[in-house]
C-alpha positions in Angstrom: -103.1 -56.5 -0.9 -99.9 -57.7 -2.2 -97.8 -59.0 0.5 -94.2 -57.9 0.7 -91.6 -60.3 2.0 -88.6 -58.5 3.5 -85.5 -60.4 3.8 -82.7 -59.4 6.0 -79.1 -60.2 4.9 -76.5 -60.7 7.5 -73.0 -60.0 6.5 -70.4 -61.4 8.8 -66.9 -59.8 8.9 -64.1 -61.7 7.3 -61.9 -63.7 9.5 -59.1 -61.6 10.9 -60.9 -58.3 10.2 -62.9 -56.9 13.0 -63.7 -53.5 11.5 -65.6 -53.3 8.1 -63.8 -50.1 7.4 -60.4 -51.5 8.0 -57.7 -50.8 5.3 -57.6 -54.1 3.4 -55.2 -52.9 0.7 -52.5 -52.0 3.1 -52.5 -55.5 4.3 -51.5 -56.8 0.9 -47.9 -57.7 0.2 -45.8 -54.8 -1.1 -45.1 -56.6 -4.4 -48.8 -56.9 -5.1 -49.5 -53.3 -4.2 -46.7 -52.1 -6.5 -48.3 -54.2 -9.4 -51.7 -52.5 -8.7 -50.0 -49.1 -8.7 -48.4 -49.7 -12.0 -51.8 -49.4 -13.7 -52.1 -45.8 -12.5 -50.7 -42.6 -14.1 -47.3 -41.7 -12.6 -48.7 -38.6 -11.0 -51.2 -40.6 -9.0 -48.6 -43.2 -8.1 -46.4 -40.6 -6.5 -49.2 -39.1 -4.5 -49.8 -42.4 -2.7 -46.5 -41.8 -0.9 -48.3 -39.4 1.5 -50.9 -41.9 2.6 -48.9 -43.3 5.4 -45.3 -44.1 6.5 -45.5 -47.5 4.9 -46.8 -46.2 1.6 -43.9 -43.6 1.4 -41.6 -46.2 -0.1 -44.0 -48.7 -1.7 -44.3 -46.7 -4.9 -40.6 -47.1 -5.5 -41.2 -50.8 -6.2 -43.4 -50.2 -9.3 -42.3 -52.3 -12.3 -42.9 -49.5 -14.8 -42.4 -45.7 -15.0 -43.7 -43.3 -17.7 -42.5 -39.7 -17.4 -42.7 -36.6 -19.5 -40.5 -33.7 -18.6 -43.2 -31.3 -19.8 -45.4 -32.4 -16.9 -42.9 -30.9 -14.4 -42.6 -27.2 -13.5 -39.2 -27.1 -15.2 -36.4 -29.4 -16.5 -34.4 -29.3 -13.3 -37.4 -30.4 -11.2 -37.7 -33.4 -13.6 -34.0 -34.2 -13.2 -34.2 -34.0 -9.4 -37.2 -36.3 -9.4 -35.5 -39.0 -11.6 -32.3 -38.8 -9.6 -34.2 -39.2 -6.3 -36.3 -42.1 -7.7 -33.3 -44.1 -9.0 -31.2 -43.5 -5.9 -34.1 -44.5 -3.6 -35.3 -47.4 -5.7 -31.8 -48.9 -5.7 -31.9 -48.9 -1.9 -35.4 -50.6 -2.0 -34.2 -53.3 -4.4 -36.1 -51.8 -7.4 -38.4 -54.0 -9.5 -38.3 -51.5 -12.4 -38.3 -53.3 -15.8 -40.1 -50.7 -18.0 -39.0 -47.1 -18.4 -40.4 -44.5 -20.8 -38.9 -41.0 -20.9 -40.2 -38.2 -23.0 -37.8 -35.3 -22.7 -37.7 -31.7 -23.8 -34.4 -29.9 -23.2 -32.2 -27.1 -24.4 -28.5 -27.2 -25.3 -27.5 -25.7 -21.9 -29.5 -28.2 -19.9 -27.5 -30.9 -18.1 -27.1 -34.4 -19.6 -28.5 -37.0 -17.3 -30.1 -39.7 -19.5 -26.8 -41.5 -20.0 -26.5 -42.1 -16.3 -30.1 -43.0 -15.9 -30.0 -45.5 -18.7 -26.8 -47.0 -17.3 -28.5 -47.6 -13.9 -31.7 -49.3 -15.3 -29.8 -51.3 -17.9 -27.8 -53.0 -15.1 -31.1 -54.2 -13.6 -33.8 -56.4 -15.1 -34.9 -53.9 -17.8 -37.2 -55.3 -20.4 -38.7 -52.2 -22.1 -36.8 -48.9 -22.7 -38.3 -45.9 -24.6 -36.3 -42.7 -24.7 -37.5 -39.8 -26.7 -36.0 -36.3 -27.1 -38.6 -33.8 -28.5 -38.3 -30.1 -29.2 -35.8 -28.6 -31.5 -33.2 -30.9 -33.1 -30.0 -30.6 -31.1 -26.5 -30.5 -32.6 -24.6 -33.7 -32.5 -22.4 -32.6 -29.6 -25.4 -32.0 -27.4 -27.1 -35.4 -28.1 -27.3 -37.8 -25.1 -24.9 -40.7 -25.5 -26.3 -44.2 -24.8 -24.1 -46.1 -22.3 -22.3 -49.3 -23.2 -24.3 -51.2 -20.5 -27.4 -50.8 -22.7 -25.7 -52.9 -25.5 -25.2 -55.7 -23.1 -28.6 -55.8 -21.4 -29.5 -59.5 -21.3 -33.2 -59.0 -20.3 -34.2 -56.2 -22.8 -37.1 -57.1 -25.1 -38.2 -53.8 -26.5 -36.1 -50.7 -27.4 -37.0 -47.4 -28.8 -34.5 -44.5 -29.1 -35.4 -41.1 -30.6 -32.7 -38.5 -31.2 -29.9 -40.0 -29.1 -26.2 -40.7 -29.9 -25.4 -44.4 -30.5 -21.6 -44.8 -30.3 -19.5 -47.6 -31.6 -18.9 -50.7 -29.5 -17.3 -54.1 -29.7 -20.3 -56.4 -29.5 -20.0 -59.7 -27.7 -21.8 -62.7 -29.0 -25.5 -62.1 -28.7 -25.1 -58.9 -26.6 -28.8 -58.4 -26.7 -30.0 -62.0 -26.7 -33.7 -61.4 -26.0 -34.4 -58.1 -27.9 -37.3 -58.6 -30.3 -38.4 -55.1 -31.2 -36.2 -52.1 -31.9 -37.1 -48.7 -33.3 -34.4 -46.2 -34.0 -35.5 -42.7 -35.1 -33.3 -39.7 -36.1 -30.4 -40.9 -34.1 -26.7 -40.0 -34.4 -24.2 -42.8 -35.1 -20.5 -42.6 -34.4 -19.7 -44.3 -37.6 -21.0 -46.8 -40.1 -20.1 -49.8 -37.9 -22.1 -48.6 -34.9 -25.5 -49.3 -36.5 -24.3 -52.6 -37.9 -22.9 -53.7 -34.6 -26.1 -52.9 -32.8 -28.3 -54.9 -35.2 -26.0 -57.8 -35.4 -26.0 -58.2 -31.6 -29.7 -59.1 -31.6 -30.1 -62.7 -32.7 -33.9 -63.0 -32.2 -34.9 -59.5 -33.5 -38.3 -59.7 -35.2 -39.3 -56.1 -35.7 -36.9 -53.4 -36.7 -37.6 -49.8 -37.7 -35.0 -47.2 -38.7 -35.9 -43.7 -39.6 -33.5 -41.5 -41.6 -30.7 -43.8 -42.5 -27.9 -41.9 -44.2 -27.9 -42.2 -48.0 -24.7 -44.1 -48.2 -24.0 -47.4 -50.1 -21.8 -48.9 -47.4 -24.3 -47.9 -44.7 -27.1 -49.4 -46.7 -25.1 -52.6 -47.2 -24.4 -52.9 -43.4 -28.0 -52.2 -42.6 -29.3 -54.9 -45.0 -26.8 -57.4 -43.7 -27.8 -56.6 -40.2 -31.5 -57.3 -40.8 -31.1 -60.2 -43.1 -32.4 -62.7 -40.5 -35.8 -61.1 -40.2 -39.1 -63.0 -40.9 -41.3 -60.0 -41.6 -40.2 -56.8 -43.4 -41.8 -53.5 -44.2 -39.9 -51.3 -46.6 -40.8 -47.6 -46.9 -40.6 -45.6 -50.1 -37.4 -43.8 -48.9 -35.8 -47.2 -48.1 -36.8 -48.6 -51.5 -35.0 -45.7 -53.2 -31.9 -46.4 -51.1 -32.1 -50.0 -52.3 -32.4 -48.9 -55.9 -29.3 -46.7 -55.5 -27.5 -49.5 -53.8 -28.2 -51.9 -56.7 -26.7 -49.5 -59.1 -23.4 -50.2 -57.3 -23.9 -53.8 -56.3 -25.7 -56.2 -58.6 -27.4 -58.2 -55.7 -28.8 -57.9 -52.3 -27.9 -59.9 -49.2 -29.9 -63.1 -48.8 -33.0 -62.9 -46.6 -33.4 -66.6 -46.1 -35.9 -66.3 -43.1 -38.1 -63.7 -44.8 -41.6 -65.0 -45.4 -43.6 -61.8 -45.6 -42.6 -58.6 -47.4 -44.6 -55.3 -47.6 -43.1 -52.5 -49.7 -44.3 -48.9 -50.4 -43.1 -47.7 -53.8 -43.2 -44.2 -55.4 -42.4 -45.2 -58.9 -42.1 -41.8 -60.5 -38.5 -41.5 -59.3 -37.2 -44.9 -60.6 -38.4 -47.9 -62.4 -39.5 -50.6 -60.0 -39.4 -53.2 -62.7 -35.6 -52.9 -62.8 -35.2 -54.1 -59.2 -38.2 -56.4 -58.6 -36.4 -59.6 -59.8 -33.3 -58.7 -57.7 -35.4 -58.2 -54.6 -37.2 -61.5 -55.2 -33.9 -63.3 -55.7 -32.8 -62.2 -52.3 -35.9 -63.7 -50.6 -35.7 -67.5 -51.5 -38.4 -68.5 -49.1 -40.9 -65.6 -49.5 -44.5 -66.6 -49.1 -46.3 -63.3 -49.2 -45.6 -59.9 -50.9 -47.7 -56.7 -50.7 -46.8 -53.8 -53.0 -48.4 -50.4 -52.3 -47.6 -48.2 -55.2 -48.5 -44.7 -56.0 -47.4 -44.4 -59.6 -46.2 -46.7 -62.4 -44.2 -45.8 -65.4 -45.3 -47.1 -68.8 -43.7 -50.4 -69.9 -44.7 -52.6 -72.8 -45.2 -56.4 -72.4 -42.1 -57.1 -74.4 -40.0 -54.9 -72.2 -41.2 -56.5 -69.0 -40.6 -60.0 -70.3 -37.1 -59.1 -71.4 -36.2 -57.6 -68.0 -37.6 -60.5 -66.0 -36.5 -63.4 -68.2 -35.0 -65.1 -65.1 -37.4 -66.4 -62.6 -36.4 -66.1 -58.9 -36.4 -69.1 -56.7 -39.3 -68.0 -54.5 -41.6 -67.9 -57.5 -40.7 -71.5 -58.2 -41.2 -72.8 -54.7 -42.7 -70.8 -51.9 -44.7 -67.7 -53.0 -48.4 -68.1 -52.3 -49.9 -64.6 -52.0 -49.4 -61.4 -54.0 -51.3 -58.1 -53.5 -50.6 -55.0 -55.6 -52.3 -51.7 -54.8 -52.0 -48.9 -57.3 -53.7 -45.7 -56.0 -52.7 -43.3 -58.7 -52.5 -45.4 -61.9 -51.7 -43.7 -65.2 -51.0 -46.8 -67.3 -50.7 -50.5 -67.3 -47.6 -50.9 -65.1 -49.3 -52.5 -62.1 -51.1 -54.9 -64.5 -47.8 -55.9 -66.0 -46.3 -56.6 -62.6 -49.3 -58.7 -61.8 -48.9 -60.5 -65.1 -45.3 -61.4 -64.2 -46.4 -63.0 -60.9 -49.2 -65.0 -62.5 -47.2 -66.3 -65.3 -44.2 -67.4 -63.2 -45.4 -68.4 -59.7 -45.7 -72.1 -59.5 -47.5 -72.3 -56.1 -49.4 -69.0 -56.2 -52.8 -69.3 -54.5 -54.1 -65.8 -54.7 -53.4 -62.5 -56.5 -55.2 -59.4 -55.3 -55.0 -56.3 -57.6 -56.2 -52.9 -56.4 -56.5 -50.2 -59.0 -57.4 -46.5 -58.8 -61.0 -45.6 -59.6 -60.0 -43.3 -62.5 -58.2 -46.1 -64.1 -61.1 -48.5 -63.6 -63.6 -46.1 -65.2 -61.3 -45.7 -68.2 -60.6 -49.4 -68.7 -64.0 -50.9 -67.7 -65.5 -49.6 -70.9 -63.7 -52.2 -72.9 -62.3 -54.4 -70.1 -59.8 -55.8 -72.6 -56.7 -55.5 -70.4 -58.4 -56.9 -67.3 -59.8 -59.8 -69.2 -56.4 -60.4 -70.7 -55.0 -60.6 -67.2 -57.7 -63.1 -66.1 -57.3 -65.3 -69.1 -53.5 -65.5 -68.8 -52.1 -69.0 -68.7 -51.4 -69.4 -65.0 -48.4 -71.3 -63.8 -50.3 -72.3 -60.7 -53.6 -74.2 -61.1 -54.7 -73.0 -57.7 -54.3 -69.3 -58.5 -57.3 -67.0 -57.9 -57.4 -63.4 -59.0 -59.4 -60.6 -57.4 -59.6 -57.0 -58.6 -60.9 -54.2 -56.4 -61.0 -50.4 -56.2 -57.9 -49.3 -54.2 -59.6 -46.1 -53.0 -62.9 -47.5 -51.6 -62.1 -51.2 -51.3 -65.0 -52.2 -53.4 -64.5 -55.6 -55.0 -64.7 -56.1 -58.8 -65.1 -59.8 -59.2 -64.4 -61.6 -62.4 -64.8 -65.2 -63.2 -63.8 -67.4 -66.1 -66.6 -69.7 -67.4 -65.0 -73.2 -67.7 -67.4 -74.3 -70.4 -67.5 -71.2 -72.7 -64.1 -69.7 -71.7 -65.7 -66.3 -71.4 -64.9 -63.9 -68.6 -67.7 -62.1 -66.9 -68.1 -59.6 -64.1 -70.0 -60.7 -60.9 -71.6 -57.8 -59.0 
C-alpha cells in the first residue's frame, strides 16, 4: 500500500497583526490607498466612502477622475457631484492630476465646466480631457475655457472637444510641459486665439486639430504654430487647405525639426504634383515620408520633370525612406512620384510602392512600367525598391540581375 505522508503547515501571524482577518488595507497610508483606488471605475471608488468613517474622505485623494454625465440620473445630479467633489477635495489637499469629463447638456443647462477647469488648472493638473457630446450647441452656449488653463505649468496632455477657446495674451512658454494637444470642433474667438495657444507650447510633440476654418490667414497662423514639430500627420482635408494656401503664398513656413511626415491625399480634387516640391522645400531635414493616396491624375514624364526641375534640400541631404500607397490607381501618377524620389534623393535607402490590385493585374501582363522604375538610374547607390499590393499587403519583389541587367520577379 502506497504510504501517504501528510505535512502540516504552520502559518504564524505577521508581527503586529493578532487577527488573521484583520483589515490590512485600512492600515496602509492614505496616499497608497488612493493610488490603489485610482485603478477602479469611478462608481466603485465612490462606493468605498461608506465602508467606514476613515474611508469617507480617502477617495477624495484619488489622482485621477473619469466621469460621464450620462451615468448620472440627470445633469443636475452630475453638477452637484462635481461641485461637492471639488469643494471637498480642496479641503483634503487634493492630489487630482488627471480629469476626464464627458458631458451631455442642453442649451438651458447651467455652465459649470469653466469653473471646474479653473479649479483643477490651479493645482498640479497633468491630463485634461473635456468633451461635450450630443447636439452641436450655438457659439453663445459653448463653455469657455478659463485663462488659468493657458498658464498651467504642469499640464502634459490636453484634449478639448466643442468648447470655446478665447483669445489671451500668452506669456513666454505658458504651457511649458504640454506634449500632446487635441482640439476638436472648438470655437475660437478670433484667428489669434489658436495661434497664441499653439505658440505657448514650446515642447509640443503631437498636435491634432479637427475642423480648422478654411481661411488663408488662419492656415498660415496654424502652420507657423506647429512649425517646430518633429512628427506630422496631414489629413486629406488639411492637404487641400495647404493647396489653397499655396495659391496665395508661394511657400510654406520652414519645418526645420520635422523628420517624419505622413500625408493622406485625395488627388481627384487637385494636382498633388503641383505642391509636392513646395512641401519638401519646407522640410529641410526630413528623413521619412509616407504618402497614402486614393487617386492620381494622369501626368506624363515630361510634365513631371518640368514641374519638379528644382530639387529640395531634404532630397540632397536627409531623406532616407519613402512609402507611397495608391489604393485606387487609374494611371501612372504614383509611379511618376516614385520616379521623382528615386532619381533625385541622394541618401535614399528604401522606397516602398503600394499599388491597387486592379492596377497590378493590368500592368503585370507586360511589366514594362514597373521594370522601368526598377531600372531607373538611382541617385543613391543604397536605394532598395519594394512593390506590394496596397489592398492585401502581399509583396511583389523585383530584383535586378547585376550580371545580365535583367529584372525578374521573385515569388
